[in-house]
C-alpha positions as a Markdown table, in Angstrom:
| # | Residue | x | y | z |
|---|---|---|---|---|
| 1 | Unk | 13.7 | 24.4 | -11.9 |
| 2 | Unk | 10.3 | 24.2 | -10.2 |
| 3 | Unk | 9.8 | 26.7 | -7.4 |
| 4 | Unk | 9.2 | 25.3 | -3.9 |
| 5 | Unk | 5.8 | 27.0 | -3.7 |
| 6 | Unk | 4.7 | 25.2 | -6.9 |
| 7 | Unk | 5.9 | 21.8 | -5.6 |
| 8 | Unk | 4.2 | 22.4 | -2.3 |
| 9 | Unk | 0.9 | 23.4 | -4.0 |
| 10 | Unk | 1.0 | 20.4 | -6.3 |
| 11 | Unk | 1.8 | 18.1 | -3.3 |
| 12 | Unk | -1.1 | 19.5 | -1.3 |
| 13 | Unk | -3.5 | 19.2 | -4.3 |
| 14 | Unk | -2.4 | 15.7 | -4.9 |
| 15 | Unk | -2.9 | 14.8 | -1.2 |
| 16 | Unk | -6.4 | 16.4 | -1.4 |
| 17 | Unk | -7.3 | 14.3 | -4.4 |
| 18 | Unk | -5.9 | 11.1 | -3.0 |
| 19 | Unk | -7.8 | 11.6 | 0.3 |
| 20 | Unk | -11.0 | 12.5 | -1.6 |
| 21 | Unk | -10.8 | 9.4 | -3.7 |
| 22 | Unk | -10.1 | 7.3 | -0.6 |
| 23 | Unk | -13.1 | 8.7 | 1.2 |
| 24 | Unk | -15.3 | 8.1 | -1.9 |
| 25 | Unk | -14.3 | 4.5 | -2.3 |
| 26 | Unk | -14.1 | 3.5 | 1.4 |
| 27 | Unk | -17.2 | 1.9 | 2.9 |
| 28 | Unk | -19.2 | 4.4 | 4.9 |
| 29 | Unk | -18.8 | 3.5 | 8.5 |
| 30 | Unk | -20.0 | 6.9 | 9.9 |
| 31 | Unk | -16.5 | 8.1 | 10.7 |
| 32 | Unk | -16.1 | 10.5 | 7.8 |
| 33 | Unk | -14.2 | 13.8 | 8.4 |
| 34 | Unk | -16.5 | 16.8 | 8.8 |
| 35 | Unk | -15.6 | 19.9 | 6.8 |
| 36 | Unk | -17.3 | 23.3 | 7.2 |
| 37 | Unk | -19.0 | 24.5 | 4.0 |
| 38 | Unk | -16.7 | 27.6 | 3.8 |
| 39 | Unk | -13.6 | 25.5 | 4.1 |
| 40 | Unk | -14.9 | 23.1 | 1.5 |
| 41 | Unk | -15.6 | 26.0 | -0.9 |
| 42 | Unk | -12.1 | 27.3 | -0.4 |
| 43 | Unk | -10.5 | 23.9 | -1.0 |
| 44 | Unk | -12.5 | 23.2 | -4.2 |
| 45 | Unk | -11.6 | 26.7 | -5.5 |
| 46 | Unk | -7.9 | 26.0 | -4.9 |
| 47 | Unk | -8.0 | 22.5 | -6.3 |
| 48 | Unk | -10.2 | 23.4 | -9.3 |
| 49 | Unk | -10.7 | 19.7 | -10.1 |
| 50 | Unk | -13.2 | 18.7 | -7.4 |
| 51 | Unk | -16.9 | 19.6 | -7.1 |
| 52 | Unk | -19.5 | 19.0 | -4.5 |
| 53 | Unk | -22.8 | 17.6 | -5.8 |
| 54 | Unk | -26.1 | 18.6 | -4.4 |
| 55 | Unk | -26.3 | 15.5 | -2.2 |
| 56 | Unk | -22.9 | 16.3 | -0.7 |
| 57 | Unk | -20.9 | 13.6 | -2.6 |
| 58 | Unk | -17.5 | 14.6 | -4.1 |
| 59 | Unk | -17.1 | 14.4 | -7.8 |
| 60 | Unk | -13.6 | 14.1 | -9.2 |
| 61 | Unk | -13.0 | 15.4 | -12.7 |
| 62 | Unk | -9.7 | 13.5 | -12.8 |
| 63 | Unk | -9.5 | 10.4 | -14.9 |
| 64 | Unk | -8.0 | 7.3 | -13.4 |
| 65 | Unk | -4.9 | 7.8 | -15.4 |
| 66 | Unk | -4.5 | 11.3 | -14.0 |
| 67 | Unk | -5.1 | 10.0 | -10.5 |
| 68 | Unk | -2.4 | 7.4 | -10.9 |
| 69 | Unk | -0.1 | 10.0 | -12.3 |
| 70 | Unk | -0.8 | 12.4 | -9.4 |
| 71 | Unk | -0.2 | 9.6 | -6.8 |
| 72 | Unk | 3.1 | 8.7 | -8.5 |
| 73 | Unk | 4.1 | 12.4 | -8.6 |
| 74 | Unk | 3.4 | 12.8 | -5.0 |
| 75 | Unk | 5.2 | 9.7 | -4.0 |
| 76 | Unk | 8.2 | 10.7 | -6.1 |
| 77 | Unk | 8.3 | 14.2 | -4.6 |
| 78 | Unk | 8.3 | 12.7 | -1.1 |
| 79 | Unk | 11.1 | 10.3 | -2.0 |
| 80 | Unk | 13.1 | 13.0 | -3.7 |
| 81 | Unk | 12.8 | 15.2 | -0.5 |
| 82 | Unk | 13.9 | 12.2 | 1.7 |
| 83 | Unk | 16.8 | 11.5 | -0.7 |
| 84 | Unk | 17.9 | 15.1 | -0.5 |
| 85 | Unk | 17.8 | 15.1 | 3.3 |
| 86 | Unk | 19.8 | 11.8 | 3.4 |
| 87 | Unk | 22.3 | 13.2 | 0.9 |
| 88 | Unk | 22.8 | 16.3 | 3.1 |
| 89 | Unk | 23.5 | 14.1 | 6.1 |
| 90 | Unk | 26.1 | 12.1 | 4.1 |
| 91 | Unk | 27.8 | 15.3 | 2.8 |
| 92 | Unk | 27.7 | 17.1 | 6.2 |
| 93 | Unk | 30.7 | 17.1 | 8.5 |
| 94 | Unk | 28.5 | 17.6 | 11.6 |
| 95 | Unk | 27.2 | 14.0 | 11.6 |
| 96 | Unk | 29.0 | 10.9 | 12.9 |
| 97 | Unk | 30.2 | 8.1 | 10.7 |
| 98 | Unk | 27.5 | 5.9 | 12.1 |
| 99 | Unk | 24.8 | 8.4 | 11.2 |
| 100 | Unk | 26.2 | 8.8 | 7.7 |
| 101 | Unk | 26.3 | 5.0 | 7.2 |
| 102 | Unk | 22.7 | 4.8 | 8.4 |
| 103 | Unk | 21.7 | 7.5 | 5.8 |
| 104 | Unk | 23.5 | 5.6 | 3.1 |
| 105 | Unk | 21.7 | 2.4 | 4.0 |
| 106 | Unk | 18.3 | 4.3 | 3.9 |
| 107 | Unk | 19.3 | 5.7 | 0.5 |
| 108 | Unk | 20.0 | 2.2 | -0.8 |
| 109 | Unk | 16.8 | 0.8 | 0.7 |
| 110 | Unk | 14.8 | 3.6 | -1.0 |
| 111 | Unk | 16.4 | 2.8 | -4.4 |
| 112 | Unk | 15.7 | -0.9 | -3.9 |
| 113 | Unk | 12.0 | -0.2 | -3.0 |
| 114 | Unk | 11.6 | 2.0 | -6.1 |
| 115 | Unk | 13.1 | -0.7 | -8.3 |
| 116 | Unk | 11.0 | -3.4 | -6.8 |
| 117 | Unk | 7.8 | -1.3 | -7.3 |
| 118 | Unk | 8.6 | -0.8 | -10.9 |
| 119 | Unk | 9.4 | -4.5 | -11.5 |
| 120 | Unk | 6.2 | -5.5 | -9.8 |
| 121 | Unk | 4.1 | -3.0 | -11.8 |
| 122 | Unk | 5.5 | -4.4 | -15.0 |
| 123 | Unk | 5.1 | -8.0 | -13.9 |
| 124 | Unk | 1.5 | -7.6 | -12.8 |
| 125 | Unk | 0.6 | -5.7 | -16.0 |
| 126 | Unk | 2.2 | -8.4 | -18.1 |
| 127 | Unk | 0.4 | -11.2 | -16.3 |
| 128 | Unk | -3.1 | -9.8 | -16.9 |
| 129 | Unk | -3.5 | -6.9 | -19.3 |
| 130 | Unk | -4.6 | -4.2 | -16.9 |
| 131 | Unk | -4.7 | -0.6 | -18.2 |
| 132 | Unk | -2.5 | 0.5 | -15.4 |
| 133 | Unk | -1.0 | -0.8 | -12.1 |
| 134 | Unk | 0.2 | 1.3 | -9.2 |
| 135 | Unk | 2.4 | -0.2 | -6.5 |
| 136 | Unk | 3.3 | 1.7 | -3.3 |
| 137 | Unk | 5.5 | 0.1 | -0.6 |
| 138 | Unk | 5.3 | 1.9 | 2.7 |
| 139 | Unk | 6.7 | 0.5 | 6.0 |
| 140 | Unk | 5.4 | -3.0 | 6.3 |
| 141 | Unk | 2.5 | -2.6 | 3.8 |
| 142 | Unk | 2.4 | -2.8 | 0.0 |
| 143 | Unk | -0.5 | -1.2 | -1.7 |
| 144 | Unk | -1.4 | -2.4 | -5.1 |
| 145 | Unk | -4.1 | -0.7 | -7.2 |
| 146 | Unk | -5.0 | -2.0 | -10.6 |
| 147 | Unk | -7.1 | -0.1 | -13.2 |
| 148 | Unk | -9.8 | -2.6 | -13.9 |
| 149 | Unk | -13.6 | -2.8 | -13.8 |
| 150 | Unk | -13.4 | -5.7 | -11.4 |
| 151 | Unk | -10.9 | -8.0 | -9.7 |
| 152 | Unk | -11.5 | -11.7 | -9.1 |
| 153 | Unk | -10.3 | -13.5 | -6.1 |
| 154 | Unk | -7.9 | -15.5 | -8.3 |
| 155 | Unk | -6.4 | -12.4 | -9.7 |
| 156 | Unk | -6.1 | -10.9 | -6.3 |
| 157 | Unk | -4.3 | -14.0 | -5.0 |
| 158 | Unk | -1.9 | -13.9 | -7.9 |
| 159 | Unk | -1.1 | -10.3 | -7.2 |
| 160 | Unk | -0.5 | -11.0 | -3.5 |
| 161 | Unk | 1.8 | -13.9 | -4.5 |
| 162 | Unk | 3.8 | -11.7 | -6.9 |
| 163 | Unk | 4.2 | -9.0 | -4.1 |
| 164 | Unk | 5.3 | -11.7 | -1.6 |
| 165 | Unk | 7.8 | -13.0 | -4.2 |
| 166 | Unk | 9.3 | -9.5 | -4.7 |
| 167 | Unk | 9.0 | -7.9 | -1.2 |
| 168 | Unk | 8.9 | -10.9 | 1.1 |
| 169 | Unk | 6.7 | -11.1 | 4.2 |
| 170 | Unk | 4.6 | -7.9 | 4.2 |
| 171 | Unk | 0.9 | -7.1 | 4.5 |
| 172 | Unk | -0.6 | -6.6 | 1.0 |
| 173 | Unk | -3.6 | -4.5 | 0.2 |
| 174 | Unk | -5.0 | -5.0 | -3.3 |
| 175 | Unk | -7.8 | -2.9 | -4.8 |
| 176 | Unk | -9.1 | -2.0 | -8.2 |
| 177 | Unk | -10.0 | 1.4 | -9.7 |
| 178 | Unk | -12.5 | 1.4 | -12.6 |
| 179 | Unk | -11.3 | 3.4 | -15.6 |
| 180 | Unk | -12.8 | 6.7 | -16.3 |
C-alpha cells in the first residue's frame, strides 16, 4: 500500500503541474501569481519536471499524455479520500441516520459522476478521433479538455451538446491541449 507521504507528495506535484499548465495556457491579464526566486528554485527541485527558462517562462517536461494521467490521478485521489470519509460517516455510530443517509447519497452521486465522465470521454473520443479526452465534473461546471492541435467551433458545439445530454444544465468549458 502506498504511504500517505507518497500520496501527499504526488498530489502536491500534480497540483503544481496542473497550475503551471493553467498559467502557461491562460491569457496574460497581468494578474499572475508572484513567486520569489528562492521559492521557485525549491519547487522546481522538488518537482523535477519543471524548468524556468531565461525569459521566466515555465517549461514542462511532461507530455500531454502524462499531464492527462497526472490530472486523472489527482482527481481519483481526491475522490478516494472523499469516498473514505463518507464511508467512515456511514460506518460510525456517532452520526445520525439523516447524516448517514446524506453520506450515502453523496457516495452515489460521486459514483454517478465518475460513470458519466467515463461515458462522456468515450463518446467524445468515438465521435471525433482525438488522441485523448479528459472530462472533469465539479460542482456546476464540466471541464472538457481534448488532445488536439486545434478545435473548431462545430466540434466545440458538439462537445457541449454531448455534455448537456449526459449532465443536463451545467456550465461547460471546452479547451484543447496540443500533443507533445
